[in-house]
ZAMARGU-4260 file (C-alpha; in steps of 0.2 Angstrom, whole numbers, plus 5000, padded with zeros to 4 digits):
<rodrens>
0) 5503/5549/5452 | 5500/5530/5456 | 5481/5524/5454 | 5486/5505/5457 | 5500/5494/5459
5) 5505/5475/5455 | 5505/5465/5440 | 5497/5446/5440 | 5509/5439/5427 | 5525/5435/5436
10) 5532/5437/5419 | 5551/5431/5421 | 5560/5449/5411 | 5550/5459/5423 | 5553/5465/5442
15) 5537/5472/5446 | 5530/5453/5456 | 5548/5454/5464 | 5544/5471/5473 | 5525/5471/5474
20) 5519/5451/5472 | 5507/5446/5461 | 5492/5454/5470 | 5485/5472/5463 | 5479/5486/5473
25) 5471/5500/5468 | 5468/5518/5473 | 5450/5521/5475 | 5443/5532/5460 | 5437/5547/5473
30) 5456/5549/5480 | 5462/5548/5460 | 5450/5560/5455 | 5453/5573/5468 | 5471/5571/5467
35) 5468/5577/5449 | 5456/5591/5454 | 5469/5597/5466 | 5483/5597/5452 | 5471/5606/5441
40) 5466/5619/5454 | 5485/5621/5458 | 5491/5625/5439 | 5475/5637/5435 | 5481/5649/5452
45) 5500/5649/5445 | 5494/5651/5429 | 5503/5635/5423 | 5499/5619/5414 | 5497/5600/5422
50) 5502/5585/5414 | 5501/5567/5422 | 5512/5553/5421 | 5502/5537/5429 | 5515/5527/5435
55) 5506/5512/5438 | 5514/5495/5432 | 5498/5492/5418 | 5485/5506/5420 | 5472/5496/5413
60) 5476/5477/5421 | 5459/5477/5428 | 5449/5484/5413 | 5432/5487/5422 | 5438/5496/5439
65) 5451/5509/5422 | 5431/5511/5414 | 5426/5515/5432 | 5439/5527/5433 | 5441/5535/5419
70) 5421/5538/5419 | 5423/5548/5436 | 5439/5557/5430 | 5428/5562/5415 | 5411/5565/5427
75) 5421/5576/5437 | 5428/5587/5423 | 5446/5581/5431 | 5455/5580/5414 | 5473/5583/5412
80) 5484/5577/5400 | 5492/5559/5405 | 5501/5546/5398 | 5503/5529/5407 | 5510/5511/5404
85) 5496/5497/5397 | 5497/5482/5390 | 5493/5483/5370 | 5479/5468/5370 | 5470/5477/5381
90) 5468/5489/5366 | 5456/5478/5360 | 5442/5486/5368 | 5433/5501/5358 | 5425/5506/5374
95) 5442/5507/5384 | 5450/5516/5370 | 5435/5529/5369 | 5437/5531/5388 | 5455/5535/5387
100) 5454/5550/5373 | 5440/5556/5383 | 5448/5557/5400 | 5463/5569/5392 | 5475/5553/5387
105) 5488/5563/5376 | 5499/5545/5375 | 5506/5529/5383 | 5520/5516/5383 | 5515/5500/5375
110) 5520/5485/5383 | 5520/5466/5374 | 5528/5452/5379 | 5534/5440/5362 | 5528/5426/5373
115) 5510/5431/5371 | 5505/5426/5355 | 5487/5436/5354 | 5498/5453/5356 | 5510/5448/5341
120) 5494/5447/5329 | 5489/5464/5333
</rodrens>
């Protein structure tokens, strides 16, 4: 599932800005939550389970937006097991980490660049 795409950083090792430019575009929270609810309902109907991989280039690139989305997921009871890609430096935000856990995250892929010194100090 994709909740947003794009990245403003333009790291030389990454192709994202080559494909999508340096702007970021997001789906509305309502759109993401509704899709999660549909997936949960289908899993219930079929007696299955659901897990989501958010394919966003960096799921928490806009922390304010990500917190808002995660709060909406929790409020709508749309939690599912999910994973995403996220920059390691964003995990310094304890509220974000708490919302990630409460919204159903079961893991994520961490990204960091050796050229970003603050990330290396984590």
